[in-house]
FIBA-151456 format. One line per 10 residues: number of its first residue (from 1); their letters; for each residue x, y, z of C-alpha. Coordinates in pm, 1 decimal, padded with zeros to 6 digits, always signed. Each point is the difference from the previous one (the first is absolute). Example, Ala and Ser with C-alpha at 12.3 -4.5 7.8 and 13.67 -1.06 7.14 Angstrom:
% FIBA-151456
1 = AS = +01230.0,-00450.0,+00780.0 | +00137.0,+00344.0,-00066.0
% end
This chain:
% FIBA-151456
1 = MTELHSAVVD = -09674.3,-12390.5,+13711.6 | -00005.9,-00207.5,+00317.7 | -00262.8,+00096.8,+00256.8 | +00139.3,-00022.2,+00351.6 | -00149.4,+00049.8,+00346.2 | +00194.8,-00012.7,+00325.6 | -00022.3,+00060.1,+00373.8 | +00259.0,+00008.7,+00277.0 | -00053.1,-00042.0,+00375.1 | +00262.1,+00171.3,+00215.0
11 = SVGDLEAGAS = +00170.2,-00123.6,+00314.8 | -00279.5,+00120.8,+00229.1 | -00270.5,-00166.0,-00207.3 | -00131.6,+00298.5,-00192.8 | -00055.3,+00016.9,-00374.9 | +00241.0,+00238.0,-00167.4 | -00135.9,+00281.8,-00214.5 | -00120.3,-00103.9,-00343.1 | -00106.8,-00352.7,+00095.3 | -00229.3,-00138.6,-00268.6
21 = DAVVPWWSFT = -00355.0,-00106.3,+00080.0 | -00043.3,-00163.0,-00341.6 | -00175.4,-00336.7,+00029.1 | +00209.0,-00283.6,-00143.8 | +00009.5,-00379.8,+00022.4 | +00240.8,-00112.2,+00268.7 | +00046.6,-00333.7,-00178.7 | +00248.9,-00218.1,+00191.3 | +00042.0,+00247.7,+00283.8 | -00326.6,-00166.6,+00104.2
31 = KTLIAVALLR = +00214.6,-00302.2,+00093.7 | +00149.1,+00207.9,+00281.2 | -00349.2,+00073.2,+00131.8 | -00100.4,-00366.8,-00020.1 | +00311.4,-00087.4,+00200.3 | -00091.8,+00256.3,+00267.3 | -00355.8,-00136.0,+00019.8 | +00122.8,-00357.7,+00047.8 | +00257.4,+00106.4,+00258.2 | -00275.7,+00175.3,+00195.0
41 = LAERGAVALD = -00209.9,-00317.2,-00012.3 | +00303.7,-00198.3,+00113.5 | +00033.5,+00233.0,+00300.2 | -00357.2,-00096.8,+00091.5 | +00066.2,-00371.2,-00042.3 | -00225.5,-00026.9,-00306.2 | +00285.6,-00090.6,-00236.8 | +00301.9,-00221.2,+00069.4 | +00274.6,+00121.8,-00232.5 | +00209.4,-00315.2,+00032.0
51 = DPLDGFPFTP = -00269.5,-00266.0,-00023.2 | -00050.2,-00160.7,-00344.9 | -00287.1,+00151.1,-00195.8 | -00294.1,-00240.8,-00017.8 | +00072.5,-00263.0,-00263.6 | +00344.1,+00132.7,-00092.8 | +00358.1,-00058.0,+00117.7 | +00086.2,+00370.4,+00037.0 | -00077.5,+00258.6,+00266.6 | -00147.8,+00350.4,-00010.7
61 = RQLLQHRAGV = +00340.9,+00142.5,+00090.5 | +00155.4,-00174.8,-00301.4 | -00275.5,+00132.6,-00225.1 | +00044.9,+00352.5,+00136.4 | +00371.2,-00017.6,-00082.2 | -00040.4,-00172.9,-00340.3 | +00187.3,-00302.8,+00135.6 | -00279.7,-00256.9,-00032.3 | +00090.4,-00118.1,-00351.5 | -00339.7,+00097.3,-00144.7
71 = GEYGGVAAYR = -00010.8,+00089.3,-00370.3 | -00100.6,+00325.2,-00168.2 | -00267.6,+00089.9,-00256.0 | +00170.7,+00299.4,-00162.5 | +00172.6,-00223.3,-00254.8 | -00315.0,-00189.4,-00103.7 | -00069.6,+00094.6,-00362.9 | -00377.7,-00045.0,+00031.4 | -00001.3,+00242.1,+00295.5 | +00197.5,+00266.2,-00185.6
81 = DAVARGEAAW = -00217.0,-00036.1,-00308.7 | -00325.8,+00024.2,+00197.6 | +00117.4,+00315.3,+00179.0 | +00112.5,+00153.3,-00330.9 | -00345.8,-00065.9,-00147.3 | -00166.2,+00174.6,+00293.4 | -00187.0,-00309.9,+00112.0 | -00154.7,-00051.8,+00341.0 | +00224.0,-00176.3,+00251.6 | -00018.9,-00375.8,+00035.9
91 = PPEELLARVP = -00143.7,-00132.4,+00325.8 | +00276.7,-00076.8,+00252.2 | -00077.7,-00370.3,-00033.6 | +00083.8,+00010.4,-00370.2 | +00325.9,+00181.2,+00066.9 | +00100.4,-00257.5,+00262.5 | -00081.5,-00278.9,-00246.1 | +00235.1,+00161.3,-00252.9 | +00274.9,+00064.1,+00257.7 | -00045.2,-00272.7,+00263.9
101 = PDDLLFAPGQ = +00143.6,+00118.3,+00332.2 | +00106.0,-00353.5,+00089.1 | +00219.9,-00024.6,-00312.8 | +00300.4,+00145.0,+00179.0 | +00308.5,+00154.4,-00158.8 | +00211.2,-00107.4,+00297.9 | -00046.3,-00142.3,+00347.9 | -00146.1,+00258.9,+00239.0 | +00270.9,+00209.3,+00160.1 | +00267.0,-00118.2,-00246.2
111 = GWAYSNVGYL = -00010.6,+00288.4,-00247.8 | -00169.7,+00323.5,-00100.1 | -00242.3,+00075.7,-00284.0 | -00238.7,+00294.7,-00018.0 | -00355.8,-00131.2,-00005.7 | -00328.8,+00185.0,-00036.5 | -00169.2,-00340.5,+00028.5 | +00151.2,-00030.5,+00347.4 | -00156.6,+00331.1,+00096.1 | -00336.9,-00116.5,-00133.5
121 = LLRQLLEARS = +00025.5,-00284.4,+00251.5 | +00084.4,+00257.1,+00268.0 | -00302.3,+00208.4,-00099.9 | -00219.2,-00306.3,+00039.3 | +00154.5,-00070.7,+00340.1 | -00055.2,+00360.8,+00107.9 | -00364.1,-00010.5,-00105.6 | -00060.6,-00334.5,+00171.5 | +00162.3,+00094.4,+00329.5 | -00137.8,+00355.4,+00017.3
131 = GAALPQALRE = -00349.9,-00103.2,-00106.2 | -00013.6,+00281.3,-00254.0 | +00064.3,+00053.1,-00369.3 | +00325.4,+00173.9,-00086.8 | -00141.5,+00355.4,-00027.5 | -00145.1,-00013.2,+00350.8 | +00291.6,-00196.9,+00144.9 | +00259.3,+00251.1,-00120.0 | -00218.3,+00292.0,+00104.2 | -00042.3,-00132.1,+00355.4
141 = LVLSPLGLGR = +00347.4,-00146.2,+00055.6 | +00222.5,+00245.2,-00187.8 | -00144.5,+00302.8,-00177.6 | -00212.9,+00138.8,+00283.6 | +00262.5,-00063.5,+00272.1 | +00249.6,+00185.4,-00220.6 | -00236.6,+00296.7,-00026.5 | -00056.6,-00033.1,-00375.8 | -00341.6,+00119.2,-00109.2 | +00001.2,-00023.2,-00379.5
151 = AKVAETVDDM = +00200.6,-00310.8,-00089.0 | -00209.7,-00308.9,-00075.2 | +00020.5,-00334.6,-00174.7 | -00097.4,+00033.8,-00366.8 | -00296.9,-00223.4,-00075.5 | -00131.4,+00121.2,-00336.7 | +00114.9,+00145.7,-00329.5 | -00157.4,+00327.9,+00114.8 | +00245.1,+00004.2,+00292.0 | +00284.0,-00018.9,-00250.4
161 = NGCAFAGDHG = -00159.5,+00261.4,-00222.4 | +00023.7,+00243.3,+00292.0 | +00380.2,-00023.3,+00000.1 | +00223.6,+00279.1,-00127.7 | +00176.0,-00197.9,-00272.0 | -00202.1,-00057.2,-00316.1 | +00177.3,-00330.4,-00059.1 | -00162.2,-00144.1,+00312.5 | -00351.7,+00066.3,-00129.0 | -00208.1,-00294.0,-00115.3
171 = YDPGWVYHGT = +00210.6,-00253.5,+00189.7 | -00176.9,-00268.8,+00203.2 | +00169.9,+00008.4,+00343.7 | -00098.8,-00363.1,+00044.7 | +00308.6,-00085.4,-00203.1 | +00204.1,+00100.4,+00305.5 | -00091.7,-00314.2,+00188.1 | +00133.2,+00109.0,+00338.1 | -00182.8,+00332.2,-00043.1 | +00117.3,+00351.9,-00067.9
181 = VVGPVSEAAL = -00067.5,+00308.3,+00207.0 | -00070.9,+00325.1,-00184.0 | +00058.6,+00323.4,+00185.5 | +00184.3,+00330.1,+00012.3 | +00376.2,-00002.1,-00047.6 | +00020.8,+00194.9,+00327.7 | -00180.3,-00278.6,+00187.6 | +00236.7,-00262.1,-00143.8 | +00294.1,+00192.3,+00147.5 | -00180.5,+00046.5,+00331.7
191 = ALHRIMTGNV = -00092.4,-00369.4,+00011.0 | +00356.7,-00124.0,-00020.7 | +00129.9,+00271.7,+00230.0 | -00250.6,-00085.7,+00271.2 | +00063.5,-00374.2,-00039.7 | +00372.4,+00056.2,+00042.6 | -00010.9,+00259.7,+00279.4 | -00338.9,-00032.4,+00171.5 | -00171.7,-00249.3,+00226.6 | -00236.6,-00181.2,-00235.3
201 = LAPASRAAML = +00231.1,-00301.8,+00047.0 | +00155.2,-00126.0,+00320.1 | +00381.0,+00036.6,+00003.2 | +00048.4,-00375.0,-00044.7 | -00229.6,-00003.3,-00303.3 | +00181.2,+00289.2,-00164.6 | +00332.3,-00173.1,+00069.4 | -00134.3,-00313.4,-00170.5 | -00113.3,+00209.1,-00296.0 | +00350.5,+00146.9,-00031.8
211 = DRYAIGGPLP = +00180.2,-00335.1,+00029.5 | +00149.0,-00003.8,-00348.5 | +00078.8,-00299.5,-00215.8 | +00294.8,+00105.2,-00216.8 | -00052.0,-00058.2,-00372.4 | +00285.8,+00171.0,-00184.0 | +00055.3,+00312.0,-00210.0 | +00067.2,+00246.0,-00148.5 | -00287.8,+00026.4,-00249.1 | +00078.0,+00166.6,-00336.4
221 = GRPWQTTGYG = -00199.3,+00316.4,-00064.2 | -00124.1,+00017.4,+00357.8 | +00140.3,+00157.1,+00317.2 | +00034.6,-00329.4,+00188.5 | +00363.0,-00088.4,+00075.9 | -00104.4,-00291.6,+00220.7 | -00339.9,-00164.5,+00015.3 | -00197.4,-00192.0,+00257.3 | -00354.7,-00060.9,+00118.6 | -00156.7,+00016.4,+00343.5
231 = LGLMMGEGLC = -00367.4,-00072.9,+00070.3 | -00176.0,+00198.2,-00270.8 | +00298.3,+00235.0,-00032.3 | +00265.0,+00045.1,-00265.8 | +00324.3,+00078.3,+00181.9 | +00351.8,+00085.4,-00105.6 | +00243.4,+00283.0,-00057.4 | -00097.5,+00274.5,-00244.4 | +00227.1,+00237.0,-00190.3 | -00069.4,+00288.5,-00236.1
241 = AGMAAAKPVA = +00211.4,+00272.2,-00162.0 | +00127.2,+00243.7,+00260.5 | +00025.8,-00254.4,+00281.6 | +00346.9,-00089.9,+00128.4 | -00102.9,-00352.0,+00098.3 | -00300.6,-00231.3,-00008.8 | -00239.1,+00022.1,+00295.5 | -00249.3,-00247.5,+00151.1 | -00353.3,+00034.1,-00135.1 | -00320.3,-00194.0,+00071.5
251 = GHSAVGPGSV = -00334.7,+00015.1,-00175.9 | -00154.2,-00138.7,-00315.4 | -00012.7,+00074.7,-00368.9 | -00324.1,-00002.7,-00197.1 | -00051.9,-00117.3,-00358.2 | -00321.3,-00038.9,-00198.1 | -00153.9,+00073.3,-00338.6 | +00011.5,+00377.0,-00042.2 | +00216.6,+00108.4,+00293.1 | +00286.0,-00083.2,+00232.9
261 = GAVCHTAELR = +00116.7,+00127.1,+00336.0 | +00231.3,-00030.0,+00296.4 | -00067.9,+00058.3,+00369.8 | +00322.8,+00008.9,+00202.7 | +00112.2,+00075.1,+00356.2 | +00339.2,+00077.3,+00151.5 | +00029.5,-00082.5,+00368.5 | +00321.4,+00201.9,+00018.5 | -00177.7,+00329.1,-00080.9 | -00355.2,-00109.2,+00094.1
271 = RTAAVFSDDA = -00125.6,+00118.5,-00338.4 | -00240.2,-00164.5,-00243.4 | -00058.9,+00069.6,-00368.8 | -00268.6,-00119.1,-00241.1 | +00041.9,+00053.2,-00373.8 | -00244.8,-00118.3,-00268.6 | +00013.3,+00056.7,-00374.5 | -00148.0,-00121.5,-00327.3 | +00335.9,-00140.0,-00106.0 | +00024.4,-00367.3,-00097.8
281 = DEGPAEFCAV = +00322.7,-00049.2,+00198.9 | +00017.7,+00019.5,+00379.1 | +00368.4,+00101.1,-00003.2 | -00052.2,+00376.8,-00047.2 | -00265.7,+00011.2,+00274.3 | +00230.4,-00189.0,+00236.3 | +00292.4,+00232.7,-00076.3 | -00224.7,+00299.9,+00059.8 | -00119.2,-00141.7,+00333.5 | +00357.0,-00064.2,+00120.0
291 = ERLFLA = +00102.2,+00349.9,-00108.7 | -00284.7,+00155.8,+00196.5 | +00090.1,-00202.4,+00306.5 | +00367.7,+00091.5,+00013.2 | +00054.5,+00311.3,-00212.4 | -00287.4,+00221.1,+00110.1
% end
């Protein structure tokens, strides 16, 4: 039977009754937090989103939106085999040698391709410009300003062993090269809600984050009727059974060995839902999140 944990934040910013405090990996929802951290540094003049990254022809903004043309490591057989064997993660330098970030799939800005390698480059930029390793950088720039006390970047197998889903145990979080936060489901919902409705970002930065590049849709087996990507945000129109029409949704899904999740926000109702489960498919978690946003 699928194990599922969820939390909903209502229109005034309060957690609804029954919100789960189970600790889970946030997987790629961490991309949203990295985007917020870099936008905050950009507000301070420490990062120029539209200047080419040192030594490369693409910009941080293009990396944030998966429009840089950088490849992906998820399809590398040696990577999948090493993870399946429970091996320790390769050093980032070895990963970048296997998936060279200058071996582009398309000219920067001329296409779209999801890239965890691109977000590794963004992690390195964040660490260089903040002067801190990712755990401290996210704590100081994002997690603490959002009022989150338990969420943290996973650094060891023990961090993963503390998660609710047994399938996450024993996994080396170093395999998530941009980093993964682990924390309560309730804090994941609060994080996105406060990013979307609070003042951690200046209005212009939040507008930039929400500037969507349209990709397409619908996606079979998932609630997305249209798809797009902002800066660290999946964006589109979601639809589940019981809804008369698809509605705009922004957030990010989460997929990793042992668990999946979805953290979604509706600006129309000012509600946010986080749903995580030990399913292998993110579709059911996404459907559940959309349902809890619009059919509460």
